[in-house]
C-alpha positions in Angstrom: 100.1 51.8 -31.8 100.2 50.5 -35.7 101.1 54.5 -36.3 103.7 54.5 -34.0 105.5 51.3 -35.2 105.0 52.7 -38.7 106.6 56.1 -37.6 109.6 53.9 -36.3 110.1 51.8 -38.9 110.3 55.2 -41.1 112.9 56.6 -39.0 115.1 53.4 -39.1 115.3 53.8 -43.0 116.1 57.4 -43.3 118.9 56.6 -41.1 120.0 53.4 -42.4 119.5 53.9 -46.6 122.4 51.7 -47.3 120.5 48.6 -46.6 116.9 48.0 -47.7 114.8 45.3 -45.6 114.4 42.1 -47.8 111.0 41.0 -49.0 111.0 38.1 -46.8 112.7 37.3 -43.7 116.3 35.7 -43.8 114.4 32.2 -43.9 111.2 33.1 -45.2 107.8 33.4 -43.5 108.1 30.3 -41.7 110.2 29.5 -38.7 113.4 28.8 -39.6 112.9 24.8 -38.2 110.7 24.6 -41.1 113.2 26.2 -43.7 116.4 25.2 -45.4 118.9 27.9 -45.2 120.1 29.4 -48.9 123.5 29.1 -50.0 124.6 31.2 -52.7 127.7 30.5 -54.7 129.3 33.1 -56.7 132.1 31.7 -59.1 130.9 28.3 -58.9 133.6 26.5 -61.1 135.2 23.3 -60.3 135.4 24.2 -56.3 132.0 25.4 -56.0 130.6 22.4 -57.7 132.4 20.6 -55.0 130.6 22.7 -52.0 127.3 22.3 -53.8 127.7 18.6 -53.6 128.5 18.3 -50.0 125.3 20.4 -49.2 123.0 18.8 -51.8 119.6 18.2 -50.0 120.6 19.9 -47.0 120.8 23.8 -48.3 118.9 25.6 -51.0 121.3 25.6 -53.5 121.8 29.0 -55.9 124.8 29.6 -58.1 125.4 33.0 -60.0 126.5 32.1 -64.0 126.8 34.5 -66.8 127.2 31.4 -69.4 123.8 29.8 -70.8 125.9 26.8 -71.4 126.4 26.2 -67.6 122.8 25.6 -66.8 122.4 22.2 -67.4 125.2 21.0 -65.0 124.3 23.1 -62.4 120.7 21.8 -62.3 122.5 18.2 -62.6 124.1 19.3 -59.5 120.9 20.0 -57.4 121.8 24.1 -58.0 119.5 26.7 -59.3 121.1 29.0 -61.9 120.8 32.7 -61.5 121.4 34.6 -64.7 123.9 37.3 -63.8 127.5 39.1 -64.5 129.6 40.6 -62.3 131.0 42.4 -64.9 127.7 44.2 -65.5 126.5 45.2 -62.2 122.9 45.8 -63.2 122.1 42.1 -63.5 123.0 41.6 -59.7 119.7 43.3 -58.3 118.2 39.9 -57.8 121.0 38.6 -55.3 120.2 41.0 -52.6 118.5 39.1 -49.3 118.4 36.3 -51.5 120.7 34.1 -49.8 121.6 33.3 -45.8 125.5 31.8 -46.9 127.3 33.0 -49.8 130.4 31.3 -51.3 132.5 34.0 -53.5 135.1 32.1 -55.8 134.8 34.3 -58.7 138.5 35.7 -59.9 138.9 39.4 -60.2 138.9 40.8 -63.9 142.0 41.3 -65.3 141.8 44.9 -65.4 143.6 45.5 -68.5 143.2 49.0 -69.9 141.8 50.5 -66.4 143.3 53.3 -64.7 142.6 51.6 -61.2 144.1 48.5 -62.1 144.5 47.0 -58.7 140.9 47.1 -58.2 138.3 44.1 -58.2 135.3 45.6 -59.9 133.6 42.3 -59.6 133.7 42.3 -55.8 132.7 45.7 -55.6 129.7 45.0 -58.0 128.7 41.9 -55.7 129.5 43.5 -52.3 127.1 46.6 -53.7 124.1 44.5 -54.7 124.4 42.3 -51.2 123.9 45.8 -49.3 120.4 46.3 -50.8 118.7 44.5 -48.5 118.6 41.8 -45.4 122.2 40.6 -45.2 123.8 36.8 -45.3 124.4 35.2 -41.9 128.1 34.5 -43.3 130.4 34.5 -46.6 133.3 32.7 -47.4 135.6 34.6 -49.7 138.2 32.4 -51.7 141.5 34.7 -51.7 145.1 33.7 -52.6 147.8 33.0 -50.8 149.8 35.0 -53.1 148.5 38.0 -51.4 152.0 37.9 -49.1 154.4 37.9 -51.7 157.6 36.3 -51.5 158.7 35.4 -48.1 161.9 34.0 -48.9 160.8 30.4 -47.6 159.6 31.8 -44.1 156.5 30.0 -42.5 153.7 32.4 -42.8 150.4 32.6 -40.6 148.0 35.0 -41.2 149.1 38.0 -39.3 151.8 38.7 -41.5 151.5 42.1 -43.5 150.2 41.7 -46.9 152.9 42.4 -49.5 151.5 41.6 -53.1 154.0 41.4 -55.9 152.0 40.6 -59.1 148.9 42.6 -60.2 146.3 39.8 -59.5 147.5 39.6 -56.2 147.2 43.0 -55.6 143.6 43.0 -57.2 143.0 40.1 -54.6 144.0 42.4 -51.6 141.6 44.9 -52.6 138.8 41.9 -52.9 139.5 41.0 -49.1 139.3 44.7 -48.0 136.1 45.0 -49.8 134.5 41.6 -48.3 135.7 43.3 -44.7 133.7 46.2 -45.5 130.7 44.1 -46.2 130.8 42.5 -42.8 131.9 45.5 -40.9 128.9 47.6 -42.3 126.0 44.7 -42.3 127.2 42.2 -39.7 127.8 39.3 -41.8 130.6 37.2 -40.7 133.3 37.1 -43.0 135.9 34.4 -43.7 138.7 35.1 -45.8 140.8 32.0 -47.2 143.9 32.4 -48.8 144.6 29.7 -50.9 147.4 28.4 -52.7 147.7 25.3 -55.5 144.8 23.6 -55.9 144.7 20.0 -56.9 143.0 16.7 -57.6 142.8 13.7 -60.1 139.5 15.0 -61.3 140.1 18.8 -61.8 141.0 19.8 -65.0 144.4 20.4 -65.1 144.7 19.5 -61.2 147.8 17.1 -61.3 151.4 17.6 -62.3 151.1 14.9 -65.0 150.5 16.9 -68.1 153.3 19.2 -67.3 155.8 16.3 -66.4 154.7 14.8 -70.1 155.4 18.1 -71.7 158.9 17.8 -69.9 159.0 21.1 -68.2 161.8 21.8 -66.6 162.2 23.2 -62.8 164.8 25.0 -61.0 167.8 23.7 -59.7 167.7 22.8 -56.0 169.5 25.9 -54.7 167.3 28.6 -56.7 164.1 26.4 -56.0 161.2 27.8 -53.9 158.5 26.7 -51.4 155.3 26.1 -52.9 152.1 25.3 -51.2 148.6 22.7 -52.0 145.6 21.6 -51.1 143.4 19.0 -52.5 140.2 20.6 -54.1 138.0 18.6 -51.7 139.4 19.5 -49.0 139.3 22.9 -49.8 135.4 22.6 -50.5 135.1 21.1 -47.0 137.2 24.0 -45.6 134.6 26.3 -47.1 131.4 25.1 -45.8 133.2 24.8 -42.3 134.2 28.9 -42.7 130.3 29.6 -43.4 129.4 28.3 -39.9 132.3 28.1 -37.7 134.7 30.9 -38.8 135.6 34.2 -36.8 134.2 37.4 -37.6 136.3 39.3 -40.3 139.0 36.5 -40.2 141.5 35.2 -42.3 142.4 31.4 -43.1 145.2 29.7 -44.8 144.0 27.0 -46.5 146.6 24.5 -47.1 147.7 21.0 -46.2 150.6 19.8 -44.3 153.6 19.2 -46.9 156.4 21.4 -47.1 158.0 20.9 -50.3 159.9 23.2 -52.8 158.7 22.6 -56.0 161.1 20.5 -58.0 160.8 18.2 -55.2 156.6 18.3 -55.8 157.2 17.6 -59.6 159.8 14.7 -58.4 157.6 13.3 -56.2 154.6 13.2 -58.6 156.7 11.7 -61.4 157.9 8.8 -59.0 154.0 8.4 -58.4 153.2 8.2 -61.9 156.0 6.3 -63.2 157.4 9.4 -65.5 160.8 10.9 -65.6 161.9 13.6 -63.5 161.8 16.8 -64.8 165.0 18.8 -65.9 166.6 20.8 -63.0 167.9 24.7 -64.4 169.5 27.3 -62.8 167.1 30.3 -62.4 169.3 32.6 -64.9 168.9 29.8 -67.2 165.1 29.7 -66.8 164.3 33.4 -67.5 165.2 32.4 -71.2 163.4 29.1 -71.4 159.9 29.3 -69.1 156.8 31.5 -69.9 156.3 34.6 -67.7 153.5 33.4 -65.5 155.3 30.2 -64.8 158.4 32.6 -63.4 156.1 34.5 -61.4 155.4 31.8 -59.4 159.0 30.5 -59.1 159.8 34.1 -58.1 157.9 33.9 -54.5 158.6 31.1 -51.5 156.6 31.1 -48.7 155.3 27.7 -46.3 152.0 28.5 -45.1 151.1 27.4 -41.4 147.3 26.4 -41.1 147.1 26.1 -37.3 143.7 28.5 -37.8 142.5 26.1 -39.8 142.4 23.0 -37.6 142.1 24.9 -34.5 139.1 27.3 -35.2 137.5 25.8 -38.5 137.9 22.5 -36.8 138.6 21.1 -40.1 140.3 17.6 -40.5 142.4 17.1 -43.9 141.4 13.9 -46.1 144.6 14.4 -47.7 147.5 15.8 -45.1 150.2 15.6 -47.7 150.1 15.9 -51.4 151.4 12.4 -51.7 148.0 11.1 -50.4 146.5 13.3 -52.5 148.0 12.8 -55.7 147.2 9.0 -54.9 143.7 9.4 -54.1 140.7 8.5 -56.5 138.7 10.4 -58.0 135.8 11.8 -56.1 132.7 10.4 -55.9 133.1 7.9 -52.9 130.7 7.8 -49.9 133.9 8.9 -47.7 134.9 11.8 -50.0 131.4 13.1 -49.8 130.4 13.2 -46.5 129.1 16.4 -45.6 130.6 18.7 -42.7 128.3 19.0 -40.1 126.2 22.2 -40.2 126.7 22.4 -36.2 129.2 25.2 -35.4 130.8 26.4 -32.2 130.0 29.9 -30.4 131.1 31.7 -33.4 128.1 30.1 -35.5 125.7 32.7 -36.5 
């Protein structure tokens, strides 16, 4: 009988060379009820740390880092650092089969000087590493709402065809395709989070205050564009919800309920902070006064629809409008740090 079983296993390995068996079962040698799940965060910046803090003590937490300077902070947050660099694929071998859940928030490389400038080589390297052993149950990828391109102020749900208009958005489209493919070939349940502008009082550059104090102008009303926002704490909660409740290979707009043009957003912030409202410019004038990066954000207008976020992921926004979010105190209160429940719906894996 033992020889028959070994023969069957050998046949399976020959026919499925892309995925090798892990050194252990997804939850270790013990039954699952005696083990905590393992969450790997790739790109553990501000949002990744918020995700980690929400689940401290509930999951075993790991984070990929290429910076030794980040190690003390990660350990302080209860996260085990793993040395590795997405730009050096050979350093990612240890990630294979390590986690049952994965959050991928790492941005694409700039790809300057590369022939295939539209490729996200970092997500390619990560997906190749993850395929080598037992796959994770679920993965949440932090993309951008920029993949939709300019929609002339229309309301946009996740079924809208993608039309990226900048190199960075095109690399995000490539990353989305890569993680979808990973999900199809490994069975990992992948959720794609299309994220707009992230803000929070305790996030570096996370509010309009500094820009208002610099006196940076905005577009006049007739030239202005709609922008979308999400508070960093709500984004962290939505990310966890996607890991447990997201449907397979599904995209989700992760935005609040505000419908504001960019200039109105800065006017609102100025009023809340007691600062002067920004000067308004015609678009033609702005071309010569504003930096190219800022102008690129002023060239796209859309109003994201967040129905899936609420109905499928079950997220109830703590900050449904930017007014509430800008007035909110920094994270750290018990209400903000309350973990998202780890019980899912029928889509839970």
